[in-house]
C-alpha positions in Angstrom: 33.6 -12.6 17.2 35.1 -11.9 13.8 34.5 -15.5 12.9 30.8 -15.3 13.8 30.4 -12.1 11.8 32.1 -13.8 8.9 29.7 -16.7 9.1 26.6 -14.6 9.4 27.5 -11.9 6.8 29.7 -13.9 4.3 28.6 -14.7 0.8 27.7 -18.2 1.7 26.6 -17.2 5.2 23.5 -18.0 7.2 22.1 -14.5 6.9 21.8 -14.4 3.1 20.2 -17.9 3.0 17.8 -16.8 5.7 16.9 -13.6 3.8 16.3 -15.5 0.6 14.2 -18.2 2.3 12.1 -15.5 4.0 11.5 -13.6 0.8 10.7 -16.8 -1.1 8.1 -17.7 1.6 6.6 -14.3 1.6 6.3 -14.1 -2.2 4.9 -17.6 -2.3 2.0 -16.7 0.0 0.9 -13.7 -2.0 -2.2 -14.1 -4.2 -0.6 -12.8 -7.4 -3.7 -13.1 -9.6 -5.6 -10.8 -7.3 -2.7 -8.2 -7.2 -2.3 -8.3 -11.0 -6.1 -8.0 -11.5 -6.2 -4.9 -9.3 -3.1 -3.4 -10.9 -4.5 -3.8 -14.4 -7.9 -2.5 -13.3 -6.3 0.6 -11.9 -4.2 1.1 -15.0 -7.3 0.8 -17.3 -9.3 3.2 -15.2 -6.5 5.7 -15.1 -6.1 5.5 -18.9 -9.9 5.9 -19.4 -10.0 8.9 -17.0 -7.1 10.4 -18.9 -8.9 9.8 -22.2 -12.1 11.3 -20.9 -10.3 14.4 -19.7 -8.4 15.1 -22.9 -11.5 15.1 -25.1 -14.6 17.2 -25.3 -16.5 14.6 -27.2 -19.6 13.6 -25.2 -19.7 10.1 -26.9 -16.2 9.3 -25.7 -17.0 10.5 -22.2 -20.2 8.4 -22.0 -18.3 5.4 -23.3 -15.7 5.8 -20.6 -18.4 5.9 -18.0 -20.1 2.8 -19.5 -16.9 0.9 -19.4 -16.3 1.8 -15.8 -19.8 0.8 -14.9 -19.3 -2.6 -16.6 -16.1 -3.2 -14.7 -17.9 -2.4 -11.4 -20.7 -4.8 -12.3 -18.1 -7.5 -13.1 -17.1 -7.3 -9.4 -13.9 -5.3 -9.9 -14.2 -2.9 -6.9 -11.1 -1.0 -7.8 -12.9 0.4 -10.9 -14.7 2.8 -8.7 -11.5 4.6 -7.7 
């Protein structure tokens, strides 16, 4: 029994290779460009909302809304959030 545990949990054991192979397969199947696009869109929108909230300038607020509308028209659905 100890020998089996040593094989499965050892540094060169089957378990670690299985975990690494599984993670590599999962990460290889993810559509990274879509995830990065959505992340950047959310960051940009968060920054623009922060900028809109810290200023009382109507021009800045209108510009932020225009940029958001352009992102929505460019088929970036996360710009609505």
